[in-house]
C-alpha positions as CSV (number, residue, x, y, z in Angstrom):
1,R,114.2,125.7,52.6
2,C,111.4,128.4,52.6
3,E,113.0,131.7,53.7
4,N,112.1,133.4,50.4
5,L,108.8,131.7,49.8
6,V,106.7,134.8,49.8
7,E,109.4,136.8,47.9
8,V,109.5,134.2,45.1
9,Y,105.7,134.3,45.0
10,S,105.7,138.1,44.7
11,Q,108.4,138.0,42.0
12,L,106.3,135.5,40.0
13,Q,103.2,137.6,40.5
14,Q,105.1,140.7,39.2
15,Q,106.5,138.8,36.2
16,V,102.9,137.6,35.4
17,M,101.6,141.2,35.7
18,A,104.5,142.5,33.5
19,A,103.5,140.0,30.8
20,S,99.7,140.7,31.3
21,T,99.3,142.2,27.9
22,E,100.8,139.2,26.2
23,L,98.8,136.7,28.4
24,G,95.5,138.3,27.6
25,P,92.5,139.1,29.8
26,E,91.3,135.5,30.1
27,L,94.6,133.8,31.1
28,L,95.9,136.4,33.5
29,P,93.2,136.0,36.3
30,R,93.4,132.2,35.9
31,L,97.1,132.3,36.3
32,L,97.0,134.6,39.4
33,E,94.3,132.4,41.0
34,R,96.5,129.3,40.4
35,F,99.5,131.0,42.1
36,H,97.3,131.8,45.0
37,E,96.0,128.2,45.2
38,V,99.5,126.7,45.2
39,L,100.8,129.1,47.9
40,S,97.7,128.5,50.1
41,S,98.0,124.7,49.6
42,L,101.7,124.7,50.7
43,V,101.1,127.0,53.7
44,K,98.0,125.1,54.9
45,S,99.8,121.7,54.6
46,S,102.5,123.0,57.0
47,F,100.0,123.4,59.9
48,L,100.2,120.2,61.9
49,V,99.2,118.7,65.3
50,E,102.5,118.1,67.1
51,K,101.1,116.7,70.4
52,Q,97.8,114.9,70.0
53,P,95.1,115.3,72.7
54,P,94.3,112.0,74.6
55,Q,92.3,109.7,72.3
56,V,90.1,108.8,75.3
57,L,89.0,112.1,76.7
58,K,87.0,112.5,79.9
59,T,84.9,115.6,80.4
60,Q,85.9,117.9,83.3
61,T,89.5,116.6,83.0
62,K,92.4,118.8,81.9
63,F,94.5,117.8,78.9
64,Q,97.3,119.1,76.8
65,A,97.9,119.4,73.0
66,S,100.0,121.5,70.7
67,V,100.1,122.5,67.0
68,R,103.0,123.5,64.9
69,F,103.2,125.8,61.9
70,L,106.3,124.7,60.0
71,L,106.5,127.8,57.8
72,G,105.6,130.1,60.7
73,P,109.2,131.3,61.5
74,Q,109.6,132.5,57.9
75,L,106.1,133.7,57.2
76,L,105.0,135.4,60.4
77,K,108.3,137.4,61.2
78,A,106.6,140.7,60.3
79,A,103.3,140.0,62.1
80,P,102.6,142.9,64.5
81,K,101.2,140.5,67.1
82,P,100.8,136.7,67.5
83,Y,97.9,135.0,65.9
84,M,95.5,133.1,68.1
85,V,94.8,129.4,67.5
86,K,91.4,128.1,68.6
87,A,90.5,124.5,69.6
88,D,87.0,123.2,68.9
89,M,85.3,119.8,69.2
90,V,83.8,118.5,66.0
91,T,81.7,115.5,65.3
92,E,82.5,112.7,62.8
93,K,80.0,114.3,60.4
94,Q,81.6,117.7,60.7
95,A,85.1,116.2,60.3
96,R,83.9,114.5,57.1
97,E,82.4,117.8,55.7
98,L,85.7,119.6,56.4
99,E,87.7,116.8,54.7
100,L,85.4,116.8,51.6
101,S,85.8,120.6,51.3
102,N,89.6,120.1,51.5
103,Y,89.5,122.2,54.7
104,S,88.3,125.3,52.8
105,N,85.1,125.5,54.8
106,T,85.1,126.9,58.3
107,L,83.4,125.3,61.3
108,S,79.8,126.5,61.9
109,E,79.3,125.2,65.4
110,S,81.5,123.5,68.1
111,T,80.0,120.2,69.3
112,G,81.4,120.7,72.9
113,E,82.4,123.4,75.2
114,I,86.2,123.7,75.7
115,L,87.7,126.0,78.3
116,H,91.0,127.8,77.7
117,N,90.7,127.0,74.0
118,M,92.5,130.1,72.6
119,V,96.3,130.0,72.5
120,A,98.9,132.3,70.8
121,L,100.9,130.9,67.9
122,E,104.4,131.9,69.0
123,T,107.8,131.5,67.5
124,N,110.7,130.3,69.6
125,P,113.9,132.0,68.4
126,T,116.1,129.3,70.1
127,S,114.5,126.3,68.5
128,G,113.3,128.1,65.4
129,T,109.8,126.6,65.8
130,C,106.4,128.2,65.7
131,C,103.9,126.5,68.0
132,A,100.6,126.9,69.9
133,N,100.8,125.0,73.2
134,F,97.5,124.2,74.9
135,K,98.6,123.4,78.4
136,N,95.5,123.8,80.5
137,V,92.6,122.8,78.2
138,L,89.4,121.3,79.7
139,L,86.4,119.8,77.9
140,K,83.5,121.0,80.0
141,K,80.8,119.2,78.2
142,I,80.0,117.3,74.9
143,K,77.0,117.5,72.7
144,R,76.2,113.9,71.6
145,C,75.1,113.4,68.0
146,E,72.6,110.9,66.6
147,R,74.1,107.4,66.6
148,K,73.7,104.6,64.0
149,G,71.6,101.6,65.0
150,S,73.0,99.9,68.1
151,E,76.1,102.2,68.3
152,S,77.0,103.1,71.9
153,V,78.4,106.4,73.1
154,T,81.8,104.8,73.4
155,E,81.8,104.0,69.6
156,E,81.1,107.7,68.8
157,K,84.2,109.3,67.4
158,C,84.9,113.1,67.3
159,A,88.1,115.2,67.0
160,V,89.6,118.5,68.1
161,L,89.8,121.1,65.2
162,F,92.6,123.6,65.6
163,S,92.2,126.7,63.5
164,T,93.5,130.3,62.9
165,N,93.5,133.0,60.3
166,I,96.8,134.5,59.2
167,T,97.7,137.3,56.8
168,L,100.9,137.1,54.6
169,T,102.8,140.3,54.0
170,P,103.6,142.2,51.9
171,S,101.0,140.6,49.5
172,N,98.2,140.8,52.1
173,I,97.0,137.3,51.4
174,S,94.6,136.0,54.0
175,I,94.8,132.2,54.7
176,H,92.6,130.1,57.0
177,L,94.7,127.3,58.7
178,Q,93.0,124.3,60.2
179,V,94.0,120.8,61.2
180,L,92.2,117.9,62.8
181,S,93.5,115.8,65.7
182,L,93.3,112.0,65.6
183,P,89.8,110.5,66.4
184,I,88.8,111.0,70.0
185,V,86.2,109.1,72.1
186,V,84.7,111.3,74.8
187,I,83.6,109.7,78.1
188,V,81.9,111.2,81.1
189,H,82.6,108.3,83.6
190,G,85.6,106.1,84.3
191,N,83.5,102.9,83.7
192,Q,83.3,103.9,80.0
193,D,87.1,103.9,79.6
194,N,87.5,100.2,78.7
195,N,85.0,100.3,75.8
196,A,86.4,103.7,74.6
197,K,89.9,102.2,74.4
198,A,88.5,99.4,72.2
199,T,87.1,101.9,69.7
200,V,90.4,103.8,69.6
201,L,92.5,100.7,69.3
202,W,90.4,99.4,66.4
203,D,90.6,102.7,64.6
204,N,94.3,103.2,65.1
205,A,95.1,99.7,64.0
206,F,92.8,99.1,61.1
207,S,92.1,102.5,59.5
208,D,93.7,103.6,56.2
209,I,96.0,106.7,56.3
210,E,94.0,108.3,53.5
211,R,90.3,108.0,54.4
212,V,87.1,109.8,54.9
213,P,86.9,110.6,58.6
214,F,86.5,108.3,60.5
215,V,85.8,105.3,58.3
216,V,87.3,102.0,59.4
217,A,86.7,98.4,58.3
218,E,84.1,96.4,60.2
219,R,86.0,93.1,59.6
220,V,89.8,92.5,59.6
221,P,92.0,89.5,58.9
222,W,92.7,87.5,62.1
223,D,96.5,87.7,61.6
224,K,96.3,91.5,61.6
225,M,94.3,91.2,64.9
226,C,97.0,89.0,66.3
227,D,99.7,91.6,65.5
228,T,97.6,94.3,67.1
229,L,97.0,92.4,70.3
230,N,100.7,91.5,70.5
231,L,101.8,95.1,70.0
232,K,99.3,96.4,72.5
233,F,100.3,93.7,75.1
234,M,104.0,94.5,74.8
235,A,103.4,98.3,74.9
236,E,101.1,98.2,77.9
237,V,103.0,95.7,80.0
238,Q,106.3,97.2,78.8
239,T,107.9,93.9,78.1
240,T,109.9,92.4,75.2
241,K,108.3,89.1,75.6
242,G,105.3,89.0,73.2
243,L,102.5,86.5,72.6
244,L,103.3,83.1,71.1
245,K,101.6,81.0,68.5
246,E,99.9,78.8,71.1
247,H,98.5,82.0,72.7
248,Y,97.1,83.2,69.4
249,F,95.4,79.8,69.0
250,F,93.7,80.1,72.4
251,L,92.6,83.7,71.7
252,A,91.2,82.6,68.3
253,Q,89.2,79.8,69.9
254,K,87.9,82.4,72.4
255,I,86.9,85.2,70.0
256,F,85.4,82.8,67.4
257,N,83.9,80.5,69.9
258,D,85.3,77.6,67.9
259,H,87.2,74.7,69.6
260,S,87.2,72.4,66.5
261,A,89.3,74.5,64.1
262,S,93.1,74.1,63.7
263,P,95.5,77.0,64.0
264,E,95.8,77.0,60.2
265,D,92.0,77.3,59.8
266,F,92.0,80.5,61.8
267,Q,94.7,82.1,59.7
268,S,92.2,82.6,56.8
269,R,89.4,84.0,58.9
270,H,88.3,87.6,59.5
271,V,87.2,88.9,62.9
272,S,84.5,91.6,63.2
273,W,84.2,94.6,65.5
274,A,81.1,92.9,67.0
275,Q,83.2,89.8,67.9
276,F,85.9,92.1,69.3
277,N,83.8,94.3,71.6
278,K,80.0,94.0,71.2
279,E,79.1,90.4,71.5
280,I,79.2,88.9,75.0
281,L,81.3,85.8,75.3
282,P,79.3,82.5,75.7
283,G,78.4,81.9,79.3
284,R,80.1,85.2,80.5
285,G,79.0,88.7,81.2
286,F,81.8,90.5,79.2
287,T,83.2,90.9,75.7
288,F,86.5,89.5,74.3
289,W,88.2,93.0,74.6
290,Q,86.9,93.6,78.1
291,W,88.4,90.2,79.1
292,F,91.7,90.9,77.3
293,D,92.0,94.4,78.7
294,G,91.6,93.0,82.2
295,V,94.5,90.6,81.5
296,L,96.6,93.6,80.3
297,D,95.8,95.6,83.4
298,L,96.6,92.7,85.8
299,T,99.8,91.8,84.0
300,K,101.0,95.5,83.8
301,R,100.3,96.1,87.5
302,C,101.3,92.8,89.2
303,L,102.8,90.2,86.8
304,K,105.2,92.0,84.5
305,S,108.4,90.3,85.9
306,Y,106.8,86.9,86.0
307,W,105.5,87.2,82.4
308,S,108.9,88.5,81.2
309,D,110.6,85.5,82.8
310,R,108.1,83.2,80.9
311,L,106.8,81.8,84.2
312,I,103.1,82.4,83.1
313,M,101.6,80.3,80.4
314,G,98.6,82.6,80.7
315,F,96.6,82.3,77.5
316,I,95.5,78.6,77.8
317,S,92.2,76.9,78.2
318,K,91.1,75.0,81.3
319,Q,90.6,71.9,79.2
320,Y,94.0,72.0,77.7
321,V,95.6,72.5,81.2
322,C,93.9,69.3,82.4
323,K,95.3,67.5,79.4
324,L,98.8,68.8,80.1
325,L,98.9,68.3,83.8
326,S,97.0,64.9,84.1
327,M,100.2,63.0,83.0
328,E,102.6,64.9,85.2
329,Q,103.9,64.1,88.7
330,D,102.1,65.2,91.9
331,G,102.3,68.9,92.6
332,T,103.1,70.0,89.0
333,F,101.5,73.4,88.4
334,L,101.1,76.2,85.9
335,L,99.6,79.7,85.8
336,R,96.8,80.8,83.4
337,F,94.6,83.8,83.1
338,S,91.1,83.2,84.5
339,D,88.3,82.6,81.9
340,S,85.5,83.3,84.3
341,E,86.7,86.6,85.8
342,I,88.1,89.8,84.3
343,G,91.7,90.5,85.5
344,G,92.4,87.2,87.3
345,V,95.3,84.7,87.3
346,T,94.8,81.2,88.6
347,I,97.1,78.3,89.5
348,A,96.2,74.9,88.2
349,Y,98.0,71.9,89.8
350,V,97.8,68.1,89.7
351,I,97.1,65.8,92.7
352,R,98.1,62.2,92.3
353,G,96.4,59.5,94.4
354,K,98.2,56.5,95.8
355,D,96.5,54.4,93.1
356,G,98.1,56.6,90.4
357,S,94.9,58.4,89.5
358,S,95.2,62.2,88.8
359,Q,93.0,65.1,89.6
360,V,93.6,68.7,88.3
361,E,92.6,71.5,90.7
362,N,92.3,75.2,90.0
363,I,92.8,77.7,92.8
364,Q,90.4,80.6,93.0
365,P,91.8,83.3,90.7
366,F,93.9,86.1,92.3
367,S,93.0,89.7,91.3
368,A,95.3,92.7,91.3
369,K,93.9,93.6,94.7
370,D,94.8,90.2,96.1
371,L,98.4,90.4,94.6
372,S,98.9,93.9,96.0
373,I,98.3,92.4,99.5
374,R,100.6,89.4,98.9
375,S,102.7,88.9,95.8
376,L,102.2,85.9,93.4
377,G,105.7,84.6,94.2
378,D,105.0,84.5,97.9
379,R,101.6,82.9,97.4
380,I,103.3,80.1,95.4
381,R,105.8,79.7,98.2
382,D,103.0,79.5,100.8
383,L,101.2,76.7,99.0
384,G,102.9,73.4,100.0
385,Q,101.0,71.4,97.4
386,L,102.8,73.2,94.6
387,R,106.2,71.6,93.8
388,N,107.3,71.9,90.1
389,L,106.4,74.5,87.5
390,Y,105.3,72.7,84.3
391,P,107.0,70.8,82.8
392,N,109.6,70.0,85.5
393,M,111.2,73.0,87.2
394,P,111.3,73.1,91.1
395,K,109.2,76.0,92.2
396,D,112.0,77.6,94.3
397,Q,114.2,77.5,91.3
398,A,111.5,79.1,89.1
399,F,110.2,81.7,91.5
400,G,113.0,82.1,94.1
401,S,114.0,85.5,92.7
402,H,110.4,86.7,93.1
403,Y,110.1,85.8,96.8
404,N,110.1,88.6,99.3
405,K,112.3,88.3,102.3
406,E,110.1,87.3,105.2
407,Q,110.0,89.2,108.5
408,T,111.8,87.4,111.3
409,G,110.9,87.1,115.0
410,K,107.4,87.7,116.5
411,D,106.4,90.0,113.5
């Protein structure tokens, strides 16, 4: 506990001063300076971001954040009035300079204009906490910095710097407190949201805790990427049913554009940021992440219960579907995410001719808009050619609980 932190510091200072003649003129100032450094370091490290700002932040949109001063209730009891905490936008370069100076430098210029960016640092007697709550903050505009090579605006990372100056009594020591938020990608239009989320996901998943802001690896092991995609999928969809080994195999084939490697081959590979969200997939107009995020959005909005009941195979190639279904009885079907469209789910089913020949058909993918008009379960019920969910479950048994009760009579 730190109730007597400043008192202990003052006592130590007095003891040093009392022994000043024995310490000598050279050692005394060095010892006092060291005391001051230790106290400052402890106090500064207790200033934390409690509620992070959104990591994808749109200009002209209100957001909330809060900082907490752990030692505030003890150190600021005698303060005549609350200290004010300021929030500023800083570039990656500015964040790096602050980190390298061990946060002893102060910010020279904010890189964006934030409204309502001054909030009082107040102690709550009930909870015993000392916080500054930014409840109505708005980033009015952002000043873009020079980007490296082919870097886009949605790859540009910045942060919010929270800072204040406090004075500790009775010793009258002035300390500058400042702390950085997690990296933020600032967007000005909703269509940038998808690519901004990719930058944030990559940084959160693959950066080291101790690092120069905001350095992150360009290439990461494929198995780490699998873990990241799985955690993201379960968190976004809010399901306990994660991705399976066969799903990872399909995703590896897609991101590496390699259909000849075995699942074991992919385990030793590394995937790059470019493969994740810069390079367009062969024959498509979108990146791997843009496609995967479309699947996330569709599943979260329309397919959560179907996925959680394991009724959707989902991550499977068109070619492999043909291989699976071509040997099955007439009307056997399965559900997979569309390869050609972002955020689509399609139904593949087998038709058997009288001569025993088989043909696999794929129904035009359904989007979230389609499924909001009529649910997937009801669409499956409507389609008479669909009989058994692969491998051999009658569709009414598989999807019956997902059917909506139909209107009766003329309606």
